C-alpha positions in Angstrom: 25.1 19.0 99.0 23.0 16.8 96.2 26.2 15.2 94.5 24.8 12.1 96.1 21.6 12.1 93.9 23.9 12.4 90.7 22.9 9.4 88.4 26.0 8.3 87.5 27.2 7.4 91.2 24.0 5.6 91.9 24.4 2.0 91.4 22.8 -1.2 92.5 25.6 -1.4 95.1 24.6 1.8 96.5 25.2 2.5 100.2 22.7 2.8 102.7 21.9 6.3 103.5 20.7 7.8 106.9 19.4 11.3 106.4 18.1 13.9 109.0 15.1 15.5 107.2 11.9 17.1 108.0 8.1 16.6 107.4 5.5 19.5 107.6 2.2 18.8 109.5 -0.7 20.8 109.3 -2.6 19.9 112.6 -2.0 18.6 115.8 -4.6 15.9 115.0 -2.4 14.8 111.9 0.8 14.7 114.4 -0.7 12.5 116.8 -2.1 10.1 114.0 1.5 10.0 112.6 3.0 9.2 116.1 0.4 6.3 116.4 1.8 4.8 113.6 -0.6 6.2 110.7 2.3 8.0 108.5 -0.1 8.3 105.4 1.3 7.7 102.2 0.9 10.7 99.8 -1.7 8.8 97.5 -3.9 9.0 100.5 -4.1 12.7 100.0 -3.1 13.2 96.4 -1.1 11.4 93.6 2.3 12.7 94.5 4.3 14.4 92.1 7.5 12.1 92.7 5.5 9.0 93.1 3.3 7.5 95.9 4.6 7.5 99.3 5.5 9.6 102.6 7.4 12.7 101.6 10.4 14.3 103.4 12.9 17.1 102.9 16.3 18.0 104.3 15.5 21.6 103.9 13.5 23.1 107.0 12.2 26.0 105.3 10.5 23.9 102.6 9.0 21.9 105.1 7.5 24.8 107.0 6.0 25.8 103.6 3.9 22.4 103.8 2.3 23.5 107.0 -0.4 25.6 108.3 -1.0 27.5 111.7 -2.7 25.4 114.0 -4.0 25.4 117.7 -3.9 22.7 120.4 -7.4 21.7 121.5 -7.8 21.4 125.2 -8.8 17.7 125.2 -5.6 16.6 123.2 -2.7 14.6 124.3 -0.6 17.7 123.3 -2.9 20.0 125.5 -1.3 18.2 128.5 2.2 19.2 127.7 2.0 22.9 128.8 1.9 24.6 125.8 -0.8 27.5 125.4 -3.9 26.8 123.9 -4.3 30.4 122.9 -1.3 30.3 120.4 -0.9 29.0 116.9 1.9 27.0 115.9 3.5 25.6 112.5 4.5 21.7 113.2 7.4 19.9 111.8 8.5 16.5 112.5 12.3 16.1 112.5 13.3 12.4 111.3 15.9 10.3 110.2 15.4 8.1 106.9 17.0 5.2 105.8 17.4 4.5 102.2 19.6 2.4 100.0 19.0 2.9 96.2 17.2 6.0 95.4 15.7 6.6 91.7 16.8 10.3 90.9 13.7 12.0 89.6 14.4 14.6 87.1 10.9 15.5 85.6 7.4 14.2 86.6 7.5 11.0 85.2 6.7 9.6 88.5 3.5 11.4 89.0 1.1 9.2 90.9 3.2 5.7 90.3 4.7 3.5 92.9 8.3 3.6 93.6 10.6 2.4 90.6 11.4 -1.5 90.6 14.7 -2.0 92.3 14.5 1.4 94.3 13.6 2.0 97.7 13.2 5.6 97.4 12.7 8.4 95.1 14.7 11.7 95.0 14.2 15.1 93.4 15.7 18.3 93.6 13.3 20.8 93.0 13.1 24.7 92.4 12.0 26.6 95.6 12.8 30.0 94.2 9.3 31.4 94.4 8.7 30.1 98.0 5.8 28.4 96.9 5.4 24.7 97.0 3.1 24.8 94.0 5.8 26.1 91.8 8.5 23.4 92.8 9.3 21.4 89.9 12.2 19.0 89.4 15.5 20.4 88.4 18.0 18.8 86.2 21.5 18.6 87.6 22.8 21.3 85.7 20.1 23.5 87.0 20.8 22.9 90.6 23.3 25.7 91.1 21.4 28.3 89.3 18.1 28.1 91.5 17.0 27.9 95.3 17.3 23.9 94.9 15.8 21.6 97.8 15.4 18.0 98.1 12.5 15.7 98.3 12.8 12.1 99.5 10.1 9.7 99.0 9.7 6.2 100.7 6.9 4.1 100.9 7.7 2.0 104.1 7.2 3.7 107.4 9.7 1.3 109.0 12.2 3.3 107.1 11.4 6.4 109.3 12.5 7.2 112.7 10.6 10.4 114.2 13.3 12.2 116.2 11.2 15.3 117.4 8.3 17.6 116.8 9.3 20.9 116.4 6.7 23.6 117.3 7.0 27.4 116.0 5.0 30.0 117.2 2.9 31.2 114.1 
């Protein structure tokens, strides 16, 4: 599934890509902020392994690793939707992301840096074999089939993102 990320086929005339992706969220307050137009670029929270921007993944299990159990507060906008305030939930946005010329990240050369010139996204395939996001390091194309490979997509323009839904999983 990651053949589109192979460097030899990514050219300056690459077609526009529209991809369904996920974004893990740690609180209902963060979800409300994002829905209100505040998709925080990662540099606001840390330097970003694969560059500054907003991070997504096509892998739901990987997105869930970025969440934490959270509860709906009584006065929040989500409290009016009828979900129990006594339960904890994991939150994930399902989104569509559009990009045209991704830069394939195969090492940590982009850590803390803006998107590479001429590219509107950074794309990395990482090793999620351990199940820990802290261990998810970039893989080279020759390693993709030998590890539990998941993708990460980094964009820096929120207008490239359309939120399709908020997925709630009972914790």
